[in-house]
C-alpha positions as CSV (number, residue, x, y, z in Angstrom):
1,M,0.0,0.0,0.1
2,K,2.9,2.4,0.9
3,S,4.7,1.7,-2.3
4,N,1.5,2.4,-4.3
5,S,1.1,5.8,-2.5
6,I,4.6,6.6,-3.4
7,L,4.0,5.6,-7.1
8,D,0.9,7.7,-7.1
9,I,2.9,10.7,-5.9
10,N,5.7,10.2,-8.4
11,T,3.1,9.9,-11.2
12,R,1.5,13.3,-10.1
13,V,4.9,14.9,-10.0
14,K,5.8,13.7,-13.5
15,D,2.3,14.9,-14.8
16,I,2.9,18.4,-13.3
17,Q,6.4,18.5,-14.7
18,S,5.1,17.4,-18.1
19,A,2.4,20.1,-18.0
20,Y,4.9,22.9,-17.0
21,S,7.3,21.8,-19.8
22,K,4.5,22.5,-22.3
23,I,3.9,26.0,-21.0
24,N,4.8,28.5,-23.7
25,G,3.7,31.8,-22.1
26,P,2.2,33.7,-19.3
27,E,-1.4,33.5,-17.7
28,S,-2.1,37.0,-19.0
29,I,-0.8,39.5,-21.5
30,M,-1.4,43.3,-21.8
31,L,-1.5,44.3,-25.5
32,D,-1.1,48.0,-26.2
33,I,-2.6,48.2,-29.8
34,T,-1.7,51.8,-29.9
35,Q,0.1,54.5,-27.9
36,R,-2.1,57.2,-29.5
37,C,-4.8,58.9,-27.5
38,N,-7.5,61.4,-28.0
39,L,-6.7,62.9,-24.5
40,H,-3.6,64.4,-23.0
41,C,-4.0,63.5,-19.3
42,K,-1.7,65.2,-16.8
43,H,-0.8,61.9,-15.0
44,C,-0.4,59.6,-18.0
45,Y,2.4,57.2,-17.1
46,N,3.1,56.2,-20.8
47,C,2.9,59.7,-22.3
48,S,0.2,58.8,-24.7
49,H,-0.7,61.6,-27.2
50,S,-2.6,62.1,-30.5
51,K,0.5,62.4,-32.7
52,F,2.4,59.2,-31.6
53,S,3.6,57.4,-34.7
54,D,5.6,54.4,-33.6
55,D,2.6,51.9,-33.5
56,L,2.8,48.7,-35.5
57,S,0.7,48.6,-38.7
58,D,-2.6,46.7,-38.6
59,E,-0.9,43.9,-40.5
60,D,2.0,43.6,-38.0
61,M,-0.4,43.8,-35.1
62,I,-2.4,40.9,-36.5
63,E,0.8,38.9,-36.7
64,V,1.5,39.7,-33.0
65,V,-2.0,38.4,-32.1
66,K,-1.3,35.1,-34.0
67,Q,1.7,34.7,-31.8
68,I,-0.3,35.4,-28.7
69,I,-2.8,32.7,-29.7
70,E,0.1,30.3,-30.0
71,V,1.3,31.0,-26.5
72,N,-2.3,30.6,-25.3
73,P,-2.7,33.0,-22.3
74,Q,-5.9,32.7,-20.2
75,S,-6.7,36.4,-20.7
76,V,-5.6,39.4,-22.7
77,C,-6.3,43.0,-21.9
78,I,-6.5,45.4,-24.9
79,C,-4.8,48.6,-23.8
80,G,-3.3,51.9,-25.0
81,G,-3.1,54.7,-25.4
82,E,-6.9,54.8,-26.1
83,P,-7.5,51.4,-27.9
84,T,-10.6,52.6,-29.7
85,V,-8.6,55.2,-31.8
86,R,-8.0,51.9,-33.8
87,F,-11.5,50.7,-33.5
88,D,-11.7,48.2,-36.3
89,L,-8.4,46.8,-35.1
90,C,-9.8,46.4,-31.6
91,L,-12.7,44.4,-33.1
92,K,-10.4,42.1,-35.2
93,V,-8.1,41.4,-32.3
94,A,-10.9,40.6,-29.8
95,E,-12.6,38.4,-32.5
96,M,-9.3,36.4,-33.1
97,L,-8.6,36.0,-29.4
98,T,-12.1,34.9,-28.4
99,E,-12.3,32.4,-31.2
100,N,-9.4,30.7,-29.6
101,D,-11.0,30.7,-26.1
102,I,-8.9,33.6,-24.7
103,L,-10.7,35.9,-22.4
104,V,-10.5,39.5,-23.6
105,N,-10.9,42.7,-21.5
106,M,-10.4,46.3,-22.6
107,V,-9.7,49.7,-21.0
108,T,-11.0,53.0,-22.4
109,N,-11.6,56.6,-21.6
110,G,-15.0,56.5,-23.3
111,Y,-13.8,57.8,-26.7
112,K,-16.2,55.3,-28.4
113,S,-19.1,55.6,-25.9
114,D,-22.1,55.4,-28.2
115,I,-24.4,52.4,-27.9
116,K,-23.6,51.1,-31.5
117,S,-19.9,51.1,-30.9
118,L,-20.2,49.4,-27.5
119,E,-22.5,46.8,-29.0
120,R,-19.9,46.1,-31.6
121,L,-17.2,45.8,-29.0
122,Y,-19.1,43.3,-27.0
123,K,-20.2,41.3,-30.0
124,S,-16.6,41.0,-31.0
125,G,-16.1,39.0,-27.9
126,I,-14.9,41.5,-25.3
127,N,-15.8,40.3,-21.8
128,S,-15.3,43.4,-19.7
129,I,-14.7,47.1,-20.4
130,Q,-12.9,49.4,-17.9
131,V,-13.8,53.1,-17.8
132,S,-11.7,55.8,-16.2
133,L,-13.7,58.4,-14.3
134,D,-11.7,60.8,-12.2
135,S,-14.3,63.2,-10.8
136,Y,-18.0,63.8,-10.3
137,N,-17.3,67.4,-11.4
138,P,-17.0,67.8,-15.2
139,D,-14.7,70.8,-14.9
140,I,-12.2,69.0,-12.8
141,M,-12.1,65.9,-14.8
142,N,-11.9,67.8,-18.1
143,K,-9.0,69.9,-16.8
144,F,-7.3,66.8,-15.4
145,R,-7.6,65.0,-18.8
146,E,-7.1,68.2,-20.8
147,S,-10.3,67.8,-23.0
148,P,-13.7,69.5,-22.8
149,I,-15.5,66.2,-23.4
150,A,-13.5,63.8,-21.2
151,Y,-16.2,63.6,-18.4
152,K,-19.1,63.4,-20.9
153,N,-17.4,60.5,-22.8
154,A,-16.6,58.5,-19.6
155,V,-20.1,59.0,-18.1
156,N,-21.8,58.1,-21.4
157,A,-19.8,54.9,-21.6
158,I,-20.9,53.9,-18.1
159,Y,-24.6,54.6,-18.7
160,N,-24.5,52.8,-22.1
161,I,-22.6,49.8,-20.9
162,L,-25.2,49.3,-18.2
163,S,-28.1,49.9,-20.7
164,L,-26.6,46.8,-22.6
165,N,-27.0,44.8,-19.4
166,N,-23.2,44.7,-18.8
167,M,-21.3,45.9,-15.7
168,P,-18.5,48.4,-16.3
169,S,-15.4,48.3,-14.4
170,V,-14.7,51.8,-13.2
171,T,-11.3,53.3,-12.1
172,F,-10.1,56.5,-10.5
173,I,-6.6,58.0,-9.9
174,P,-6.6,60.3,-6.8
175,T,-4.5,63.4,-7.0
176,K,-4.4,66.8,-5.5
177,M,-6.9,68.0,-8.2
178,N,-9.6,65.4,-7.5
179,Y,-9.2,63.2,-4.4
180,K,-12.1,64.9,-2.6
181,E,-14.3,63.9,-5.5
182,M,-13.7,60.3,-5.0
183,P,-16.6,59.6,-2.5
184,L,-19.0,61.5,-4.8
185,V,-18.0,59.3,-7.8
186,G,-18.5,56.2,-5.4
187,E,-22.1,57.5,-4.6
188,F,-22.8,58.2,-8.2
189,L,-21.9,54.6,-9.2
190,Y,-23.7,53.1,-6.2
191,D,-26.9,54.8,-7.2
192,L,-26.5,53.3,-10.7
193,G,-26.0,49.8,-9.3
194,V,-22.2,49.6,-9.7
195,N,-20.8,48.1,-6.5
196,E,-17.1,48.9,-6.9
197,L,-14.6,51.7,-7.7
198,R,-11.1,50.7,-8.2
199,Y,-8.2,53.1,-7.5
200,M,-4.5,53.3,-7.6
201,P,-2.1,55.9,-6.4
202,F,-0.7,58.4,-8.8
203,I,2.9,57.5,-9.9
204,A,5.1,60.3,-11.0
205,I,6.4,58.6,-14.2
206,G,5.7,59.5,-17.8
207,R,3.9,62.8,-18.2
208,G,3.1,62.6,-14.5
209,R,6.7,63.3,-13.6
210,S,6.5,66.9,-14.9
211,N,3.3,67.5,-12.9
212,I,4.3,65.8,-9.7
213,D,3.8,69.0,-7.6
214,K,0.3,69.5,-8.9
215,L,-0.7,66.0,-8.5
216,K,1.0,63.9,-5.9
217,L,-0.9,63.7,-2.6
218,S,0.9,64.7,0.6
219,P,0.8,62.4,3.6
220,E,-1.8,64.5,5.1
221,E,-4.0,64.4,2.0
222,N,-3.5,60.6,1.8
223,Q,-4.7,60.4,5.3
224,E,-7.7,62.6,4.6
225,L,-8.6,60.4,1.6
226,F,-8.5,57.3,3.7
227,W,-11.1,58.8,6.2
228,L,-13.3,60.2,3.4
229,L,-13.5,56.7,1.9
230,K,-14.0,55.0,5.2
231,S,-16.8,57.4,6.1
232,K,-18.4,57.0,2.7
233,S,-18.1,53.2,2.8
234,K,-20.3,53.1,5.9
235,E,-23.0,55.0,3.9
236,L,-22.9,52.9,0.8
237,K,-23.7,49.4,2.0
238,G,-22.1,46.7,-0.1
239,F,-20.0,49.2,-2.1
240,K,-16.3,48.8,-2.2
241,F,-13.5,51.3,-2.8
242,D,-10.9,48.8,-4.1
243,Y,-7.2,49.8,-3.7
244,G,-4.9,48.4,-6.3
245,D,-1.3,48.3,-5.2
246,P,1.1,48.9,-8.1
247,V,3.9,47.3,-6.2
248,E,2.1,44.2,-5.4
249,H,2.8,42.4,-8.6
250,I,6.5,43.1,-8.2
251,Y,6.6,41.6,-4.8
252,L,4.7,38.6,-5.7
253,F,6.6,37.9,-9.0
254,R,10.0,38.2,-7.6
255,N,9.3,36.0,-4.6
256,N,7.5,33.2,-6.4
257,K,10.3,30.6,-6.8
258,E,8.2,28.0,-8.6
259,A,5.9,29.5,-11.1
260,F,6.9,31.0,-14.5
261,N,6.5,34.6,-15.3
262,P,2.7,35.2,-14.9
263,S,2.3,38.2,-17.3
264,Y,3.9,40.7,-19.6
265,E,3.0,43.7,-21.7
266,I,3.4,43.9,-25.5
267,K,3.9,47.5,-26.3
268,S,2.4,49.1,-29.4
269,N,5.9,49.0,-31.2
270,G,6.2,45.2,-30.4
271,D,8.6,45.6,-27.5
272,I,8.0,43.1,-24.6
273,S,7.7,45.2,-21.3
274,L,8.3,43.3,-18.2
275,T,6.3,45.8,-16.1
276,C,4.9,49.2,-17.2
277,Y,6.5,51.0,-14.3
278,L,10.1,50.1,-15.0
279,P,12.1,50.9,-18.2
280,Y,13.2,47.2,-18.9
281,I,12.1,45.2,-22.0
282,Y,12.9,41.7,-23.2
283,G,13.2,41.9,-27.0
284,N,10.7,42.8,-29.7
285,V,8.0,40.4,-30.9
286,L,8.6,41.3,-34.7
287,K,12.3,40.4,-34.3
288,T,12.0,37.3,-32.0
289,N,8.7,35.4,-31.6
290,L,7.1,35.0,-28.3
291,K,7.7,31.3,-27.9
292,E,11.5,31.7,-28.6
293,L,11.6,34.7,-26.1
294,W,9.9,32.5,-23.5
295,K,12.3,29.6,-23.9
296,N,15.4,32.0,-23.8
297,G,14.8,33.6,-20.4
298,L,11.5,35.4,-20.5
299,D,9.9,32.6,-18.5
300,N,12.1,33.0,-15.5
301,I,13.2,36.8,-15.9
302,W,11.7,37.7,-12.5
303,K,13.6,35.0,-10.6
304,V,17.2,35.3,-11.8
305,G,19.9,37.7,-12.9
306,Y,19.9,41.4,-13.4
307,F,16.2,42.0,-13.4
308,H,15.7,40.0,-10.1
309,D,18.3,42.2,-8.5
310,I,16.6,45.4,-9.8
311,V,13.1,44.5,-8.7
312,S,14.3,43.2,-5.3
313,R,15.1,46.9,-4.6
314,M,11.5,48.1,-5.6
315,N,9.3,48.2,-2.5
316,T,7.3,51.4,-2.7
317,V,5.9,53.8,-5.3
318,E,8.6,56.1,-4.5
319,D,11.2,53.6,-5.6
320,F,9.6,53.9,-9.1
321,E,10.0,57.6,-9.0
322,K,13.8,57.4,-8.1
323,Q,14.7,56.0,-11.5
324,K,16.8,58.1,-13.7
325,I,15.4,56.5,-16.8
326,I,11.6,56.2,-16.8
327,P,9.6,53.9,-19.1
328,Y,8.0,55.2,-22.3
329,T,10.8,57.7,-23.2
330,N,12.5,55.6,-25.8
331,N,15.4,54.8,-23.4
332,D,14.3,51.3,-22.3
333,I,17.0,48.8,-21.5
334,D,16.8,45.6,-23.5
335,L,17.7,42.7,-21.3
336,Y,17.2,40.1,-24.2
337,N,19.8,41.8,-26.2
338,K,22.1,42.3,-23.2
339,D,21.8,46.1,-23.3
340,L,23.2,46.2,-19.8
341,E,25.0,49.6,-19.8
342,G,23.5,51.7,-17.1
343,I,21.1,48.9,-15.9
344,Y,21.1,50.1,-12.3
345,L,20.1,53.7,-13.2
346,Y,18.2,54.8,-10.1
347,D,18.9,57.1,-7.2
348,N,19.9,55.5,-4.1
């Protein structure tokens, strides 16, 4: 009986090892189908703007999607920029992925917020749409996102998603300009039947770095926000202000000694970004395919070598802000091609 138990355990171990050996990629992928955007938000970490011209062509992006299908992640998030500035490409990408049983989500500022466009997005297979709403006051949000219609588009998107019997995912970035508005946004969503508002701290990278004095909350303002949300949560029974810690994935990925790299981002120019908050990439998908990158170090990149050493030093949002090179400035360090000069460029 004992020998049979040992045999069963050995069989299960071999099955697990066999399954792991066949893994070609991560559980999730963020796909930036563009870095172009109709807005010019003050906090934007990837410096998206309307005149960005380094995006892959539609044809090349479709080839990237074919590679994604080959590595078979559980989910893909269509990101940007503003994804819907390439609306037809969004539809095609979503259709290809869902036809291959890959869950597809999308983020948007509401640029295509009309019913017809949203219907087409959902029909293409998109499972969930995330909308950014950063104030209950139109003037504040329009100033924050530098557009006279930013608030209108976001609110219309939320209303119209609900009218299609879908539930929007709504996000908020608290800054000096808008943090007192967050309880009001929560109340607005609660009255609509939306039971959660997700938020993350402002990170002073990208365009946000030049606006840090205007945007970053002081310790006192952070404390005030905490009590504002705590008080409002008592009023809104069942509603959740859900904090997303941008450092959490770094802590989890670097300390997981067993699992492979759980996720990565494919930027709109084909570069493989290891995390959107750090200026490190691992090759380019048009030069080396995803399967080859995976087998040549992308699978274990968080656990070994230079990158593990780097992320071991990243424990707070402020650590992101100490970097002398910030992501999305065309100065990324390519670890796949051993571009190691200046790899430790951060302030101690």
